[in-house]
C-alpha positions as CSV (number, residue, x, y, z in Angstrom):
1,M,-0.1,-0.1,-0.2
2,S,1.5,3.5,-0.7
3,F,-0.1,6.9,-0.6
4,G,-0.6,9.7,-2.9
5,H,-2.1,13.1,-3.9
6,G,-4.3,12.9,-6.7
7,Q,-5.6,14.4,-9.4
8,G,-5.2,17.6,-9.6
9,G,-3.5,18.0,-5.9
10,Q,-7.1,17.6,-4.1
11,G,-6.8,15.4,-0.6
12,P,-5.1,11.9,-0.4
13,S,-6.2,8.4,-2.4
14,W,-6.0,5.0,-1.0
15,G,-4.4,2.8,-3.1
16,G,-4.9,-1.0,-3.6
17,P,-6.5,-3.6,-4.8
18,G,-8.8,-2.5,-8.4
19,S,-9.8,1.7,-9.4
20,P,-6.6,3.5,-7.2
21,D,-9.3,5.8,-6.4
22,Q,-11.3,2.9,-4.8
23,D,-13.0,4.7,-1.1
24,P,-11.7,1.8,1.6
25,Y,-15.8,1.8,3.2
26,G,-17.1,1.7,-0.6
27,S,-19.7,5.0,-1.5
28,Q,-22.5,5.2,-2.6
29,Q,-22.2,4.0,-6.5
30,A,-21.0,1.2,-4.8
31,R,-22.9,0.3,-2.5
32,G,-25.7,0.1,-5.0
33,G,-27.3,3.6,-4.9
34,Y,-29.2,2.6,-1.4
35,G,-29.1,6.2,-0.3
36,Y,-26.3,5.9,1.5
37,Q,-24.5,9.1,2.4
38,D,-20.6,8.5,3.6
39,P,-20.3,10.3,6.6
40,Y,-16.7,11.8,5.8
41,E,-18.2,13.6,2.7
42,P,-20.0,16.8,3.7
43,P,-23.2,16.7,1.7
44,E,-24.1,17.6,-1.3
45,R,-24.9,21.7,-1.6
46,D,-26.1,23.9,-3.9
47,S,-24.8,26.7,-5.9
48,Y,-25.5,29.1,-2.9
49,G,-24.2,26.7,0.0
50,T,-27.0,25.6,0.6
51,Q,-28.7,21.5,1.1
52,T,-30.5,20.1,-1.3
53,P,-33.5,17.8,-0.1
54,D,-33.6,15.0,-1.2
55,W,-36.8,14.9,-2.7
56,A,-37.4,10.9,-3.5
57,A,-36.7,10.0,-0.9
58,L,-38.9,12.3,1.4
59,A,-41.9,11.7,-1.5
60,D,-41.1,7.4,-0.9
61,A,-41.7,8.2,2.9
62,S,-44.6,10.4,2.6
63,A,-46.6,7.8,0.5
64,A,-45.6,4.8,2.7
65,R,-47.8,7.2,5.5
66,G,-50.4,7.5,4.0
67,R,-51.1,3.9,2.7
68,R,-50.5,3.9,7.5
69,K,-53.3,5.7,7.5
70,R,-55.4,4.3,4.8
71,W,-54.6,0.5,6.8
72,L,-55.6,1.9,9.9
73,L,-58.8,4.3,9.6
74,V,-60.3,0.8,7.2
75,G,-58.7,-0.7,11.0
76,G,-60.3,0.5,12.6
77,G,-64.2,1.3,10.5
78,V,-64.2,-2.8,10.5
79,L,-64.2,-2.5,14.0
80,A,-66.2,0.4,14.4
81,T,-68.6,-1.8,12.2
82,G,-68.0,-5.2,14.4
83,A,-69.2,-3.6,18.0
84,V,-72.5,-2.3,16.1
85,A,-73.7,-4.5,14.6
86,A,-72.9,-6.8,18.1
87,I,-74.5,-4.4,20.5
88,V,-77.6,-4.8,17.6
89,A,-77.3,-8.5,18.0
90,T,-77.5,-8.6,21.9
91,A,-80.9,-6.2,21.6
92,V,-83.0,-7.7,19.3
93,V,-81.8,-11.0,21.3
94,S,-82.7,-8.8,24.9
95,M,-86.4,-8.1,23.1
96,N,-86.9,-11.7,21.8
97,G,-86.4,-13.2,25.6
98,G,-83.1,-14.0,25.6
99,S,-80.2,-16.0,23.1
100,G,-80.8,-19.5,24.5
101,N,-84.1,-19.3,23.1
102,G,-84.2,-19.1,19.8
103,A,-88.3,-20.4,18.5
104,S,-89.4,-18.3,21.3
105,G,-87.5,-15.1,19.6
106,T,-88.8,-15.5,16.0
107,E,-92.0,-15.9,17.3
108,N,-92.2,-12.4,19.7
109,A,-89.9,-10.5,16.8
110,S,-92.2,-11.5,13.7
111,G,-95.6,-10.4,16.2
112,Q,-93.7,-7.4,16.0
113,L,-92.9,-6.0,13.0
114,P,-96.3,-5.9,10.3
115,T,-96.9,-7.7,8.0
116,P,-97.5,-6.8,4.4
117,G,-101.4,-6.3,3.0
118,N,-103.4,-5.6,5.1
119,D,-102.0,-5.2,8.1
120,A,-99.1,-2.5,6.5
121,P,-100.8,1.3,6.8
122,N,-103.6,2.4,4.6
123,Q,-101.3,5.3,2.6
124,N,-104.7,5.4,0.8
125,A,-107.5,6.3,4.4
126,D,-109.1,9.1,4.5
127,P,-107.1,12.4,7.1
128,V,-107.8,13.1,9.7
129,P,-111.4,16.0,8.9
130,S,-109.8,19.7,10.5
131,F,-112.2,22.0,12.0
132,P,-111.1,25.5,11.6
133,S,-110.5,27.0,15.5
134,A,-112.9,30.0,15.8
135,A,-113.8,31.8,19.2
136,P,-116.1,31.1,21.4
137,L,-119.2,33.5,21.0
138,P,-119.5,35.2,24.5
139,P,-122.1,34.5,26.6
140,A,-125.3,36.0,26.0
141,D,-126.3,39.4,28.6
142,P,-128.7,38.5,30.6
143,K,-129.8,42.9,30.3
144,D,-130.7,41.4,27.3
145,F,-133.0,39.1,27.5
146,I,-135.4,41.3,29.4
147,S,-135.0,44.9,27.6
148,S,-137.6,43.6,25.4
149,A,-141.3,41.7,25.6
150,D,-139.7,40.2,21.6
151,K,-136.7,38.3,23.9
152,D,-138.4,38.4,27.1
153,K,-140.4,35.2,27.2
154,A,-140.7,33.5,30.2
155,P,-144.0,32.9,32.3
156,L,-144.4,36.4,33.9
157,S,-147.2,36.5,37.2
158,E,-147.0,37.5,41.1
159,D,-146.3,34.3,41.6
160,T,-143.1,33.9,39.3
161,L,-142.5,37.9,40.7
162,F,-143.0,37.2,44.5
163,P,-143.0,34.0,45.4
164,G,-143.5,31.6,48.0
165,K,-145.9,33.7,51.4
166,K,-141.9,35.1,53.1
167,L,-139.1,37.0,52.3
168,T,-136.5,36.6,54.2
169,M,-132.6,39.1,53.5
170,G,-130.0,38.5,55.7
171,D,-131.6,37.2,60.1
172,R,-134.8,39.5,58.4
173,V,-138.1,38.0,57.8
174,Y,-140.8,39.6,56.5
175,L,-144.3,37.8,56.1
176,K,-145.5,38.5,52.4
177,A,-149.6,40.1,52.0
178,A,-151.3,40.4,49.0
179,T,-150.8,40.6,45.6
180,T,-152.4,41.8,42.9
181,V,-151.4,42.4,38.5
182,T,-154.1,44.4,37.0
183,T,-153.3,45.9,32.9
184,N,-155.0,49.4,33.7
185,C,-151.2,50.6,34.9
186,A,-153.2,54.4,36.1
187,A,-155.6,52.0,38.8
188,A,-152.2,50.7,40.9
189,T,-150.7,54.6,41.4
190,Q,-151.4,57.6,43.1
191,G,-151.2,61.7,42.5
192,A,-149.4,61.6,38.3
193,L,-148.0,58.5,37.8
194,G,-151.1,57.3,36.9
195,S,-150.7,59.5,33.4
196,V,-146.9,58.7,33.3
197,L,-147.5,54.9,32.9
198,A,-150.4,55.1,30.5
199,S,-148.3,58.1,28.5
200,N,-145.1,55.1,27.4
201,S,-147.2,53.0,27.1
202,C,-147.5,50.3,30.0
203,D,-148.7,47.1,29.6
204,Q,-149.4,45.8,32.8
205,V,-148.3,46.2,36.5
206,I,-147.9,44.2,39.3
207,R,-148.4,44.2,43.2
208,A,-147.5,43.1,46.0
209,T,-147.6,44.2,50.1
210,Y,-145.0,42.2,53.2
211,H,-144.8,43.2,56.4
212,K,-143.3,43.1,59.6
213,D,-143.9,44.4,63.1
214,G,-145.9,46.8,62.3
215,V,-144.3,47.9,59.6
216,A,-145.6,47.8,55.9
217,V,-144.2,48.1,52.0
218,T,-146.2,47.8,48.2
219,V,-143.7,46.7,45.7
220,G,-145.4,48.0,42.3
221,V,-144.0,46.7,39.2
222,A,-145.0,48.8,36.0
223,V,-143.7,46.3,33.1
224,F,-142.6,48.4,29.3
225,E,-142.2,46.3,26.2
226,R,-139.3,48.4,25.5
227,E,-136.2,49.4,27.6
228,A,-136.6,53.1,26.3
229,Q,-140.0,53.4,27.3
230,A,-139.4,52.5,30.9
231,L,-136.4,54.6,31.8
232,K,-138.6,57.6,30.0
233,A,-141.1,56.0,32.8
234,K,-138.6,56.4,35.5
235,D,-137.2,60.1,34.1
236,Q,-140.9,61.1,34.8
237,A,-142.3,59.3,37.6
238,Q,-144.3,61.6,39.9
239,G,-146.7,60.8,42.4
240,G,-146.3,56.8,43.9
241,V,-147.7,53.6,43.7
242,A,-150.5,52.5,45.3
243,S,-149.9,50.6,48.8
244,L,-152.2,47.2,48.9
245,S,-154.2,46.8,51.5
246,G,-155.4,42.9,53.0
247,S,-154.0,39.3,53.6
248,G,-153.2,40.9,57.7
249,V,-152.6,44.4,56.7
250,D,-154.3,47.9,56.7
251,T,-154.6,50.2,55.0
252,F,-151.6,52.7,55.2
253,C,-150.2,55.0,53.3
254,R,-152.9,56.4,52.3
255,A,-152.3,61.1,52.8
256,P,-152.4,63.0,54.5
257,S,-149.8,60.3,55.6
258,I,-146.1,60.9,54.5
259,C,-144.7,57.7,53.6
260,R,-141.5,56.5,52.3
261,K,-140.9,56.2,47.9
262,T,-138.3,54.8,46.2
263,T,-138.3,54.1,41.9
264,N,-135.7,52.6,40.1
265,S,-135.6,50.3,36.8
266,Y,-133.7,47.6,35.2
267,G,-134.6,46.8,31.4
268,R,-138.2,46.7,30.7
269,Y,-139.5,46.2,34.2
270,V,-139.9,50.1,36.4
271,Y,-140.6,48.8,40.4
272,F,-141.9,51.4,42.8
273,T,-142.1,51.1,47.1
274,V,-144.1,53.1,49.5
275,G,-143.7,52.1,53.0
276,G,-144.5,53.3,56.3
277,F,-146.5,52.4,59.7
278,T,-149.7,50.9,59.1
279,S,-150.5,53.1,61.8
280,G,-150.7,56.2,59.9
281,K,-148.4,57.3,61.2
282,N,-145.7,59.4,59.6
283,V,-142.7,58.5,58.7
284,A,-139.3,60.3,59.6
285,K,-136.4,59.8,58.6
286,T,-134.9,58.4,61.8
287,D,-137.6,55.1,61.3
288,E,-134.9,52.7,60.7
289,D,-137.5,49.9,60.3
290,V,-139.0,51.6,57.9
291,Y,-136.1,51.9,55.5
292,A,-134.9,48.7,56.5
293,I,-138.2,46.4,54.9
294,G,-138.4,49.4,52.5
295,D,-134.7,48.5,50.6
296,D,-134.8,45.1,51.1
297,V,-138.2,44.8,49.8
298,A,-136.6,46.5,46.6
299,E,-133.3,44.7,46.9
300,F,-135.4,41.0,45.7
301,T,-137.1,42.8,43.4
302,F,-134.4,43.8,41.7
303,R,-132.9,40.1,42.2
304,Q,-136.2,38.5,40.3
305,I,-136.1,40.9,37.6
306,L,-132.0,39.9,36.8
307,G,-132.7,36.3,37.3
308,R,-135.2,35.6,34.9
309,G,-132.6,37.6,32.3
310,Q,-130.1,34.9,33.9
311,A,-132.4,31.9,33.9
312,Q,-133.2,32.7,29.9
313,A,-130.1,33.7,28.9
314,S,-128.3,29.9,30.5
315,A,-131.4,28.3,28.6
316,A,-130.2,30.1,25.3
317,A,-126.9,29.3,25.7
318,T,-127.7,25.3,25.8
319,E,-130.4,24.8,22.7
320,P,-128.2,23.7,19.8
321,V,-127.9,25.3,16.4
322,T,-129.5,25.3,14.2
323,Q,-128.2,26.3,10.6
C-alpha cells in the first residue's frame, strides 16, 4: 500500500486493489445506489451553499405514511362496524327473550313487525278531518233578554216575581200579604204617576205587600214593551204606586200620611216602593225599620228581575244551533 495524491492535488487518495480511487468504506455507487451517505463526505450543496433535500426520499416516505394511515382507518372502521353489529344483535336477543330461546325469539320478533298486505298502514285512508279554529261566542247578556218583550218570553205573574209566603233577607224575615196584577196601570198608582205610565204605554203593574212589626211596604212593578219606554217613565215619575192592603194588613200610606217612596228600573221594568206604619204614623228619617224593609223589598225585586234575564240567557246558551 502506498500513499499518494489524487489528480489536481485535491486530497489524499487510497491505493489498493482495483481502481486507484476506490473508497475502502464504499461510496454510494459502490453500495448499489441505496442512498448511503459517506459520513466523512459533506452533503451535496447547491450553488448557493445550501443543502439540497432528497426529494425522491421525501416522496417515498410521504407515500408510506399515507398507506399506513389508510390501513389504520380501514381497520378502525371494520372494528367499529363489528362493535355496532354486536350491540344490535345483543339488543335483538334481549327483546326476543334471551339468546337461549331461539324459537320464542323468532315468534316475538315476527309479532312485533308489521306484515305486508292488509296489516300494513293504508296510505290511501281518508285523512282525519280538521276544523278551523274559531273563538267561542261570548256569553249572552242577561239584560238583553229583559230589555224587550221580543226576547223576554218567560212566564210573568205575581207568583213568578214574588213567590212563597215570606221574604228573607239576611237575618230579616218579612211576611207576604196581598198580591195583584192589573193591565190598567193608572189604577195601581197615586198622584201623577198614572198618566206617566199611560203615556209611555205601560202594559201591566204587578204589586205585592210585605210587613213586619207594624211596618208595611208595597212594591209595584210596571212592565213596558221596551227598555227605552221604561227609562223614560222612570225619569218622568211623579206621585207613586198605591199601597196594597189585605191579608192581615190594614190600609196604610194614604193621604195625609207621609211615607217613604223609591223608584228604580232595570231592563223593561220600573219598580216602585211605598212604605210606612200600618197605624198611619208619619215616617221620619230616623225610622230605620221603615227604611230597612223598603230597601230589602226593592233589592229582592231587582234580583227577581235579574234572575229572569239570567235564566233565559242560560237556556239560550244550551239550545242546539240550527243551520
